[in-house]
N, CA, C, O and the ligand as a Tripos MOL2 file, in Angstrom:
@<TRIPOS>MOLECULE
protein
  249   247    63     0     0
PROTEIN
NO_CHARGES

@<TRIPOS>ATOM
      1 N         142.7760   22.1390  -31.8900 N.3       1 MET1
      2 CA        142.5950   23.5910  -31.9370 C.3       1 MET1
      3 C         142.1050   24.0010  -33.3240 C.2       1 MET1
      4 O         142.5640   23.4790  -34.3400 O.2       1 MET1
      5 N         141.1830   24.9270  -33.3450 N.am      2 LYS2
      6 CA        140.6200   25.3620  -34.6200 C.3       2 LYS2
      7 C         141.6080   26.2510  -35.3740 C.2       2 LYS2
      8 O         142.2210   27.1510  -34.7990 O.2       2 LYS2
      9 N         141.7470   25.9830  -36.6640 N.am      3 LYS3
     10 CA        142.6340   26.8150  -37.4730 C.3       3 LYS3
     11 C         141.9940   28.1770  -37.7240 C.2       3 LYS3
     12 O         140.7730   28.3010  -37.8150 O.2       3 LYS3
     13 N         142.8340   29.1810  -37.8340 N.am      4 MET4
     14 CA        142.3510   30.5270  -38.0990 C.3       4 MET4
     15 C         143.0780   31.1110  -39.2970 C.2       4 MET4
     16 O         144.2260   30.7640  -39.5770 O.2       4 MET4
     17 N         142.3970   32.0000  -39.9960 N.am      5 LYS5
     18 CA        143.0180   32.6760  -41.1390 C.3       5 LYS5
     19 C         144.0530   33.6760  -40.6380 C.2       5 LYS5
     20 O         143.8240   34.3550  -39.6370 O.2       5 LYS5
     21 N         145.1850   33.7730  -41.3220 N.am      6 PRO6
     22 CA        146.1570   34.7950  -40.9580 C.3       6 PRO6
     23 C         145.5800   36.1900  -41.1990 C.2       6 PRO6
     24 O         144.6960   36.3710  -42.0360 O.2       6 PRO6
     25 N         146.0840   37.1520  -40.4690 N.am      7 ILE7
     26 CA        145.7190   38.5470  -40.7020 C.3       7 ILE7
     27 C         146.6280   39.0900  -41.7960 C.2       7 ILE7
     28 O         147.8460   38.9160  -41.7370 O.2       7 ILE7
     29 N         146.0440   39.7450  -42.7880 N.am      8 ILE8
     30 CA        146.8120   40.2670  -43.9180 C.3       8 ILE8
     31 C         146.8180   41.7890  -43.8760 C.2       8 ILE8
     32 O         145.7650   42.4270  -43.8440 O.2       8 ILE8
     33 N         148.0090   42.3560  -43.8760 N.am      9 LYS9
     34 CA        148.1270   43.8150  -43.8980 C.3       9 LYS9
     35 C         149.1420   44.2260  -44.9510 C.2       9 LYS9
     36 O         150.2480   43.6890  -45.0170 O.2       9 LYS9
     37 N         148.7400   45.1970  -45.7770 N.am     10 LYS10
     38 CA        149.6270   45.6940  -46.8220 C.3      10 LYS10
     39 C         150.0610   47.1130  -46.4840 C.2      10 LYS10
     40 O         149.2380   47.9430  -46.0990 O.2      10 LYS10
     41 N         151.3470   47.3880  -46.6280 N.am     11 MET11
     42 CA        151.8120   48.7610  -46.5070 C.3      11 MET11
     43 C         153.1720   48.9210  -47.1590 C.2      11 MET11
     44 O         154.0340   48.0490  -47.0560 O.2      11 MET11
     45 N         153.3490   50.0520  -47.8330 N.am     12 ASP12
     46 CA        154.6120   50.3760  -48.4960 C.3      12 ASP12
     47 C         155.0800   49.2550  -49.4110 C.2      12 ASP12
     48 O         156.2780   48.9800  -49.4850 O.2      12 ASP12
     49 N         154.1620   48.6080  -50.1060 N.am     13 GLY13
     50 CA        154.5260   47.5690  -51.0490 C.3      13 GLY13
     51 C         154.8400   46.2270  -50.4310 C.2      13 GLY13
     52 O         155.1620   45.2680  -51.1320 O.2      13 GLY13
     53 N         154.7440   46.1610  -49.1110 N.am     14 ILE14
     54 CA        154.9980   44.9040  -48.4250 C.3      14 ILE14
     55 C         153.6720   44.3410  -47.9220 C.2      14 ILE14
     56 O         152.8490   45.0620  -47.3580 O.2      14 ILE14
     57 N         153.4830   43.0480  -48.1360 N.am     15 THR15
     58 CA        152.3060   42.3960  -47.5820 C.3      15 THR15
     59 C         152.7580   41.4680  -46.4640 C.2      15 THR15
     60 O         153.5640   40.5630  -46.6820 O.2      15 THR15
     61 N         152.2380   41.6970  -45.2790 N.am     16 ASN16
     62 CA        152.5750   40.8600  -44.1380 C.3      16 ASN16
     63 C         151.3880   39.9890  -43.7520 C.2      16 ASN16
     64 O         150.2430   40.4400  -43.7490 O.2      16 ASN16
     65 N         151.6790   38.7420  -43.4300 N.am     17 TYR17
     66 CA        150.6680   37.8000  -42.9700 C.3      17 TYR17
     67 C         150.9690   37.4740  -41.5130 C.2      17 TYR17
     68 O         151.9950   36.8770  -41.1890 O.2      17 TYR17
     69 N         150.0540   37.8770  -40.6520 N.am     18 TYR18
     70 CA        150.2820   37.7500  -39.2110 C.3      18 TYR18
     71 C         149.5200   36.5820  -38.6170 C.2      18 TYR18
     72 O         148.4580   36.1950  -39.1060 O.2      18 TYR18
     73 N         150.0830   36.0280  -37.5560 N.am     19 CYS19
     74 CA        149.3370   35.0880  -36.7230 C.3      19 CYS19
     75 C         148.1840   35.8550  -36.0740 C.2      19 CYS19
     76 O         148.4080   36.9170  -35.4930 O.2      19 CYS19
     77 N         146.9520   35.3370  -36.1600 N.am     20 PRO20
     78 CA        145.8090   36.0580  -35.5990 C.3      20 PRO20
     79 C         145.8120   36.0700  -34.0680 C.2      20 PRO20
     80 O         145.0800   36.8360  -33.4420 O.2      20 PRO20
     81 N         146.6340   35.2230  -33.4850 N.am     21 LYS21
     82 CA        146.6240   35.1130  -32.0270 C.3      21 LYS21
     83 C         147.7240   35.9600  -31.3790 C.2      21 LYS21
     84 O         147.4490   36.8080  -30.5290 O.2      21 LYS21
     85 N         148.9880   35.7140  -31.7970 N.am     22 CYS22
     86 CA        150.0970   36.4170  -31.1340 C.3      22 CYS22
     87 C         150.6480   37.5620  -31.9790 C.2      22 CYS22
     88 O         151.5520   38.2810  -31.5530 O.2      22 CYS22
     89 N         150.0830   37.7270  -33.2040 N.am     23 LYS23
     90 CA        150.4540   38.8470  -34.0850 C.3      23 LYS23
     91 C         151.8760   38.7480  -34.6270 C.2      23 LYS23
     92 O         152.4170   39.7330  -35.1300 O.2      23 LYS23
     93 N         152.4800   37.5780  -34.5290 N.am     24 ARG24
     94 CA        153.7940   37.3810  -35.1200 C.3      24 ARG24
     95 C         153.6480   37.3360  -36.6410 C.2      24 ARG24
     96 O         152.6610   36.8130  -37.1580 O.2      24 ARG24
     97 N         154.6360   37.8880  -37.3590 N.am     25 ILE25
     98 CA        154.6110   37.8080  -38.8220 C.3      25 ILE25
     99 C         155.0230   36.4070  -39.2560 C.2      25 ILE25
    100 O         156.1040   35.9320  -38.9090 O.2      25 ILE25
    101 N         154.1580   35.7550  -40.0110 N.am     26 ILE26
    102 CA        154.4440   34.4010  -40.4950 C.3      26 ILE26
    103 C         155.1720   34.4760  -41.8280 C.2      26 ILE26
    104 O         156.2120   33.8440  -42.0130 O.2      26 ILE26
    105 N         154.6220   35.2500  -42.7520 N.am     27 VAL27
    106 CA        155.1900   35.4060  -44.0910 C.3      27 VAL27
    107 C         155.1020   36.8670  -44.4990 C.2      27 VAL27
    108 O         154.1350   37.5550  -44.1720 O.2      27 VAL27
    109 N         156.1130   37.3350  -45.2150 N.am     28 SER28
    110 CA        156.0570   38.6540  -45.8360 C.3      28 SER28
    111 C         156.3370   38.5000  -47.3150 C.2      28 SER28
    112 O         157.1400   37.6580  -47.7170 O.2      28 SER28
    113 N         155.6770   39.3140  -48.1310 N.am     29 THR29
    114 CA        155.9930   39.3290  -49.5530 C.3      29 THR29
    115 C         156.2080   40.7730  -50.0030 C.2      29 THR29
    116 O         155.5300   41.6900  -49.5380 O.2      29 THR29
    117 N         157.1630   40.9580  -50.9150 N.am     30 TRP30
    118 CA        157.4060   42.2630  -51.5170 C.3      30 TRP30
    119 C         158.1250   42.0340  -52.8290 C.2      30 TRP30
    120 O         158.9560   41.1330  -52.9460 O.2      30 TRP30
    121 N         157.8010   42.8580  -53.8180 N.am     31 ASN31
    122 CA        158.4110   42.7170  -55.1460 C.3      31 ASN31
    123 C         158.3990   41.2680  -55.6300 C.2      31 ASN31
    124 O         159.3700   40.7940  -56.2210 O.2      31 ASN31
    125 N         157.3140   40.5830  -55.3790 N.am     32 LEU32
    126 CA        157.1370   39.1950  -55.7980 C.3      32 LEU32
    127 C         158.1390   38.2360  -55.1500 C.2      32 LEU32
    128 O         158.3590   37.1280  -55.6400 O.2      32 LEU32
    129 N         158.7370   38.6750  -54.0490 N.am     33 ARG33
    130 CA        159.6070   37.7930  -53.2730 C.3      33 ARG33
    131 C         158.9030   37.4290  -51.9730 C.2      33 ARG33
    132 O         157.9670   38.0940  -51.5280 O.2      33 ARG33
    133 N         159.3880   36.3640  -51.3950 N.am     34 GLN34
    134 CA        158.7360   35.8430  -50.1990 C.3      34 GLN34
    135 C         159.7370   35.6080  -49.0830 C.2      34 GLN34
    136 O         160.8110   35.0520  -49.3110 O.2      34 GLN34
    137 N         159.3910   36.0260  -47.8930 N.am     35 SER35
    138 CA        160.2070   35.7390  -46.7170 C.3      35 SER35
    139 C         159.3550   34.9470  -45.7430 C.2      35 SER35
    140 O         158.2780   35.3850  -45.3390 O.2      35 SER35
    141 N         159.8470   33.7820  -45.3730 N.am     36 GLY36
    142 CA        159.0630   32.9120  -44.4970 C.3      36 GLY36
    143 C         158.2950   31.8940  -45.3150 C.2      36 GLY36
    144 O         158.3460   31.9140  -46.5440 O.2      36 GLY36
    145 N         157.5940   31.0170  -44.6490 N.am     37 THR37
    146 CA        156.8150   29.9850  -45.3280 C.3      37 THR37
    147 C         155.4010   29.9570  -44.7570 C.2      37 THR37
    148 O         155.1470   30.4240  -43.6460 O.2      37 THR37
    149 N         154.4860   29.3950  -45.5500 N.am     38 LYS38
    150 CA        153.1040   29.2840  -45.0980 C.3      38 LYS38
    151 C         152.9990   28.1010  -44.1240 C.2      38 LYS38
    152 O         152.5420   27.0170  -44.4870 O.2      38 LYS38
    153 N         153.4220   28.3310  -42.9160 N.am     39 ASP39
    154 CA        153.4020   27.2780  -41.9040 C.3      39 ASP39
    155 C         151.9660   26.9080  -41.5380 C.2      39 ASP39
    156 O         151.0740   27.7560  -41.5280 O.2      39 ASP39
    157 N         151.7640   25.6360  -41.2420 N.am     40 ASN40
    158 CA        150.4370   25.2040  -40.8120 C.3      40 ASN40
    159 C         150.1500   25.5910  -39.3710 C.2      40 ASN40
    160 O         148.9990   25.6460  -38.9370 O.2      40 ASN40
    161 N         151.2370   25.8590  -38.6330 N.am     41 TYR41
    162 CA        151.0750   26.2820  -37.2590 C.3      41 TYR41
    163 C         152.0390   27.4270  -36.9690 C.2      41 TYR41
    164 O         153.1520   27.4590  -37.4940 O.2      41 TYR41
    165 N         151.6140   28.3470  -36.1470 N.am     42 CYS42
    166 CA        152.4920   29.4300  -35.7210 C.3      42 CYS42
    167 C         153.6000   28.8390  -34.8560 C.2      42 CYS42
    168 O         153.3440   28.0850  -33.9170 O.2      42 CYS42
    169 N         154.8510   29.2020  -35.1990 N.am     43 ARG43
    170 CA        155.9850   28.6700  -34.4330 C.3      43 ARG43
    171 C         156.0660   29.2980  -33.0530 C.2      43 ARG43
    172 O         156.7170   28.7660  -32.1540 O.2      43 ARG43
    173 N         155.4070   30.4200  -32.8950 N.am     44 GLU44
    174 CA        155.4770   31.1290  -31.6230 C.3      44 GLU44
    175 C         154.4500   30.5920  -30.6170 C.2      44 GLU44
    176 O         154.8070   30.2270  -29.4960 O.2      44 GLU44
    177 N         153.2000   30.5480  -31.0140 N.am     45 CYS45
    178 CA        152.1360   30.2050  -30.0580 C.3      45 CYS45
    179 C         151.4110   28.9120  -30.4010 C.2      45 CYS45
    180 O         150.5910   28.4380  -29.6150 O.2      45 CYS45
    181 N         151.7050   28.3240  -31.5810 N.am     46 GLY46
    182 CA        151.0890   27.0500  -31.9230 C.3      46 GLY46
    183 C         149.7080   27.1540  -32.5480 C.2      46 GLY46
    184 O         149.0650   26.1400  -32.8190 O.2      46 GLY46
    185 N         149.2560   28.3710  -32.7750 N.am     47 GLN47
    186 CA        147.9470   28.5490  -33.4110 C.3      47 GLN47
    187 C         147.9350   27.9190  -34.8050 C.2      47 GLN47
    188 O         148.8420   28.1630  -35.6010 O.2      47 GLN47
    189 N         146.9230   27.1170  -35.1030 N.am     48 GLY48
    190 CA        146.7790   26.5490  -36.4350 C.3      48 GLY48
    191 C         146.4020   27.6300  -37.4270 C.2      48 GLY48
    192 O         145.5890   28.5060  -37.1310 O.2      48 GLY48
    193 N         147.0010   27.5630  -38.6090 N.am     49 LEU49
    194 CA        146.7790   28.6080  -39.6090 C.3      49 LEU49
    195 C         146.1160   28.0260  -40.8520 C.2      49 LEU49
    196 O         146.5470   27.0000  -41.3780 O.2      49 LEU49
    197 N         145.0780   28.6850  -41.3080 N.am     50 ASP50
    198 CA        144.3120   28.2500  -42.4730 C.3      50 ASP50
    199 C         144.6600   29.1360  -43.6650 C.2      50 ASP50
    200 O         144.2650   30.3010  -43.7140 O.2      50 ASP50
    201 N         145.3930   28.5870  -44.6170 N.am     51 TRP51
    202 CA        145.8430   29.3530  -45.7910 C.3      51 TRP51
    203 C         144.9420   29.1250  -46.9880 C.2      51 TRP51
    204 O         145.2580   29.5960  -48.0810 O.2      51 TRP51
    205 N         143.8390   28.4260  -46.8240 N.am     52 SER52
    206 CA        142.9710   28.1590  -47.9710 C.3      52 SER52
    207 C         142.4480   29.4680  -48.5460 C.2      52 SER52
    208 O         141.9750   30.3420  -47.8200 O.2      52 SER52
    209 N         142.5430   29.5810  -49.8600 N.am     53 GLY53
    210 CA        142.0640   30.7890  -50.5300 C.3      53 GLY53
    211 C         143.0600   31.9240  -50.5260 C.2      53 GLY53
    212 O         142.7990   32.9720  -51.1170 O.2      53 GLY53
    213 N         144.2060   31.7410  -49.8710 N.am     54 ILE54
    214 CA        145.2170   32.7930  -49.8130 C.3      54 ILE54
    215 C         146.3540   32.4500  -50.7650 C.2      54 ILE54
    216 O         147.0290   31.4330  -50.6020 O.2      54 ILE54
    217 N         146.5570   33.2990  -51.7500 N.am     55 THR55
    218 CA        147.6430   33.0990  -52.7060 C.3      55 THR55
    219 C         148.6750   34.1880  -52.5060 C.2      55 THR55
    220 O         148.3480   35.3740  -52.5570 O.2      55 THR55
    221 N         149.9130   33.8000  -52.2810 N.am     56 LEU56
    222 CA        150.9850   34.7740  -52.1330 C.3      56 LEU56
    223 C         151.3880   35.2900  -53.5140 C.2      56 LEU56
    224 O         151.5170   34.5170  -54.4640 O.2      56 LEU56
    225 N         151.5830   36.5840  -53.6110 N.am     57 GLU57
    226 CA        151.9300   37.1810  -54.8980 C.3      57 GLU57
    227 C         153.4360   37.1110  -55.1010 C.2      57 GLU57
    228 O         154.1460   38.1080  -54.9660 O.2      57 GLU57
    229 N         153.9100   35.9080  -55.4290 N.am     58 VAL58
    230 CA        155.3370   35.6880  -55.6150 C.3      58 VAL58
    231 C         155.5650   34.7810  -56.8160 C.2      58 VAL58
    232 O         154.6670   34.0540  -57.2440 O.2      58 VAL58
    233 N         156.7650   34.8350  -57.3450 N.am     59 TYR59
    234 CA        157.1330   33.9500  -58.4410 C.3      59 TYR59
    235 C         157.4050   32.5380  -57.9430 C.2      59 TYR59
    236 O         156.9870   31.5480  -58.5450 O.2      59 TYR59
    237 N         158.1250   32.4790  -56.8140 N.am     60 TRP60
    238 CA        158.5330   31.1810  -56.3100 C.3      60 TRP60
    239 C         157.7260   30.8470  -55.0690 C.2      60 TRP60
    240 O         157.7890   31.5560  -54.0660 O.2      60 TRP60
    241 N         156.9850   29.7900  -55.1410 N.am     61 VAL61
    242 CA        156.1920   29.3520  -53.9970 C.3      61 VAL61
    243 C         156.7060   27.9960  -53.5660 C.2      61 VAL61
    244 O         156.8480   27.0850  -54.3820 O.2      61 VAL61
    245 N         156.9820   27.8660  -52.2940 N.am     62 ASP62
    246 CA        157.4840   26.5670  -51.8240 C.3      62 ASP62
    247 C         156.3540   25.5770  -51.6690 C.2      62 ASP62
    248 O         156.5850   24.4320  -51.2830 O.2      62 ASP62
    249 ZN        151.0640   32.9040  -33.0060 Zn       63 ZN63
@<TRIPOS>BOND
     1     1     2 1
     2     2     3 1
     3     3     4 2
     4     3     5 am
     5     5     6 1
     6     6     7 1
     7     7     8 2
     8     7     9 am
     9     9    10 1
    10    10    11 1
    11    11    12 2
    12    11    13 am
    13    13    14 1
    14    14    15 1
    15    15    16 2
    16    15    17 am
    17    17    18 1
    18    18    19 1
    19    19    20 2
    20    19    21 am
    21    21    22 1
    22    22    23 1
    23    23    24 2
    24    23    25 am
    25    25    26 1
    26    26    27 1
    27    27    28 2
    28    27    29 am
    29    29    30 1
    30    30    31 1
    31    31    32 2
    32    31    33 am
    33    33    34 1
    34    34    35 1
    35    35    36 2
    36    35    37 am
    37    37    38 1
    38    38    39 1
    39    39    40 2
    40    39    41 am
    41    41    42 1
    42    42    43 1
    43    43    44 2
    44    43    45 am
    45    45    46 1
    46    46    47 1
    47    47    48 2
    48    47    49 am
    49    49    50 1
    50    50    51 1
    51    51    52 2
    52    51    53 am
    53    53    54 1
    54    54    55 1
    55    55    56 2
    56    55    57 am
    57    57    58 1
    58    58    59 1
    59    59    60 2
    60    59    61 am
    61    61    62 1
    62    62    63 1
    63    63    64 2
    64    63    65 am
    65    65    66 1
    66    66    67 1
    67    67    68 2
    68    67    69 am
    69    69    70 1
    70    70    71 1
    71    71    72 2
    72    71    73 am
    73    73    74 1
    74    74    75 1
    75    75    76 2
    76    75    77 am
    77    77    78 1
    78    78    79 1
    79    79    80 2
    80    79    81 am
    81    81    82 1
    82    82    83 1
    83    83    84 2
    84    83    85 am
    85    85    86 1
    86    86    87 1
    87    87    88 2
    88    87    89 am
    89    89    90 1
    90    90    91 1
    91    91    92 2
    92    91    93 am
    93    93    94 1
    94    94    95 1
    95    95    96 2
    96    95    97 am
    97    97    98 1
    98    98    99 1
    99    99   100 2
   100    99   101 am
   101   101   102 1
   102   102   103 1
   103   103   104 2
   104   103   105 am
   105   105   106 1
   106   106   107 1
   107   107   108 2
   108   107   109 am
   109   109   110 1
   110   110   111 1
   111   111   112 2
   112   111   113 am
   113   113   114 1
   114   114   115 1
   115   115   116 2
   116   115   117 am
   117   117   118 1
   118   118   119 1
   119   119   120 2
   120   119   121 am
   121   121   122 1
   122   122   123 1
   123   123   124 2
   124   123   125 am
   125   125   126 1
   126   126   127 1
   127   127   128 2
   128   127   129 am
   129   129   130 1
   130   130   131 1
   131   131   132 2
   132   131   133 am
   133   133   134 1
   134   134   135 1
   135   135   136 2
   136   135   137 am
   137   137   138 1
   138   138   139 1
   139   139   140 2
   140   139   141 am
   141   141   142 1
   142   142   143 1
   143   143   144 2
   144   143   145 am
   145   145   146 1
   146   146   147 1
   147   147   148 2
   148   147   149 am
   149   149   150 1
   150   150   151 1
   151   151   152 2
   152   151   153 am
   153   153   154 1
   154   154   155 1
   155   155   156 2
   156   155   157 am
   157   157   158 1
   158   158   159 1
   159   159   160 2
   160   159   161 am
   161   161   162 1
   162   162   163 1
   163   163   164 2
   164   163   165 am
   165   165   166 1
   166   166   167 1
   167   167   168 2
   168   167   169 am
   169   169   170 1
   170   170   171 1
   171   171   172 2
   172   171   173 am
   173   173   174 1
   174   174   175 1
   175   175   176 2
   176   175   177 am
   177   177   178 1
   178   178   179 1
   179   179   180 2
   180   179   181 am
   181   181   182 1
   182   182   183 1
   183   183   184 2
   184   183   185 am
   185   185   186 1
   186   186   187 1
   187   187   188 2
   188   187   189 am
   189   189   190 1
   190   190   191 1
   191   191   192 2
   192   191   193 am
   193   193   194 1
   194   194   195 1
   195   195   196 2
   196   195   197 am
   197   197   198 1
   198   198   199 1
   199   199   200 2
   200   199   201 am
   201   201   202 1
   202   202   203 1
   203   203   204 2
   204   203   205 am
   205   205   206 1
   206   206   207 1
   207   207   208 2
   208   207   209 am
   209   209   210 1
   210   210   211 1
   211   211   212 2
   212   211   213 am
   213   213   214 1
   214   214   215 1
   215   215   216 2
   216   215   217 am
   217   217   218 1
   218   218   219 1
   219   219   220 2
   220   219   221 am
   221   221   222 1
   222   222   223 1
   223   223   224 2
   224   223   225 am
   225   225   226 1
   226   226   227 1
   227   227   228 2
   228   227   229 am
   229   229   230 1
   230   230   231 1
   231   231   232 2
   232   231   233 am
   233   233   234 1
   234   234   235 1
   235   235   236 2
   236   235   237 am
   237   237   238 1
   238   238   239 1
   239   239   240 2
   240   239   241 am
   241   241   242 1
   242   242   243 1
   243   243   244 2
   244   243   245 am
   245   245   246 1
   246   246   247 1
   247   247   248 2
@<TRIPOS>SUBSTRUCTURE
     1 MET1         2 RESIDUE 1 A MET
     2 LYS2         6 RESIDUE 1 A LYS
     3 LYS3        10 RESIDUE 1 A LYS
     4 MET4        14 RESIDUE 1 A MET
     5 LYS5        18 RESIDUE 1 A LYS
     6 PRO6        22 RESIDUE 1 A PRO
     7 ILE7        26 RESIDUE 1 A ILE
     8 ILE8        30 RESIDUE 1 A ILE
     9 LYS9        34 RESIDUE 1 A LYS
    10 LYS10       38 RESIDUE 1 A LYS
    11 MET11       42 RESIDUE 1 A MET
    12 ASP12       46 RESIDUE 1 A ASP
    13 GLY13       50 RESIDUE 1 A GLY
    14 ILE14       54 RESIDUE 1 A ILE
    15 THR15       58 RESIDUE 1 A THR
    16 ASN16       62 RESIDUE 1 A ASN
    17 TYR17       66 RESIDUE 1 A TYR
    18 TYR18       70 RESIDUE 1 A TYR
    19 CYS19       74 RESIDUE 1 A CYS
    20 PRO20       78 RESIDUE 1 A PRO
    21 LYS21       82 RESIDUE 1 A LYS
    22 CYS22       86 RESIDUE 1 A CYS
    23 LYS23       90 RESIDUE 1 A LYS
    24 ARG24       94 RESIDUE 1 A ARG
    25 ILE25       98 RESIDUE 1 A ILE
    26 ILE26      102 RESIDUE 1 A ILE
    27 VAL27      106 RESIDUE 1 A VAL
    28 SER28      110 RESIDUE 1 A SER
    29 THR29      114 RESIDUE 1 A THR
    30 TRP30      118 RESIDUE 1 A TRP
    31 ASN31      122 RESIDUE 1 A ASN
    32 LEU32      126 RESIDUE 1 A LEU
    33 ARG33      130 RESIDUE 1 A ARG
    34 GLN34      134 RESIDUE 1 A GLN
    35 SER35      138 RESIDUE 1 A SER
    36 GLY36      142 RESIDUE 1 A GLY
    37 THR37      146 RESIDUE 1 A THR
    38 LYS38      150 RESIDUE 1 A LYS
    39 ASP39      154 RESIDUE 1 A ASP
    40 ASN40      158 RESIDUE 1 A ASN
    41 TYR41      162 RESIDUE 1 A TYR
    42 CYS42      166 RESIDUE 1 A CYS
    43 ARG43      170 RESIDUE 1 A ARG
    44 GLU44      174 RESIDUE 1 A GLU
    45 CYS45      178 RESIDUE 1 A CYS
    46 GLY46      182 RESIDUE 1 A GLY
    47 GLN47      186 RESIDUE 1 A GLN
    48 GLY48      190 RESIDUE 1 A GLY
    49 LEU49      194 RESIDUE 1 A LEU
    50 ASP50      198 RESIDUE 1 A ASP
    51 TRP51      202 RESIDUE 1 A TRP
    52 SER52      206 RESIDUE 1 A SER
    53 GLY53      210 RESIDUE 1 A GLY
    54 ILE54      214 RESIDUE 1 A ILE
    55 THR55      218 RESIDUE 1 A THR
    56 LEU56      222 RESIDUE 1 A LEU
    57 GLU57      226 RESIDUE 1 A GLU
    58 VAL58      230 RESIDUE 1 A VAL
    59 TYR59      234 RESIDUE 1 A TYR
    60 TRP60      238 RESIDUE 1 A TRP
    61 VAL61      242 RESIDUE 1 A VAL
    62 ASP62      246 RESIDUE 1 A ASP
    63 ZN63       249 GROUP 0 **** ****
């Protein structure tokens, strides 16, 4: 399956990274904190995720 870039939406200081297929939130960042991980595949639908070129604005990156 071809990998796809996550959808990125910013609002109210929170940046959400969505699965492009099922729209599930993969990772959220706010105040330089991170919730979730940059998974290579969506845990919900299995869509491959391409994080190349995407840098999370956080202090701690796993
Ligand atoms: Zn998905």
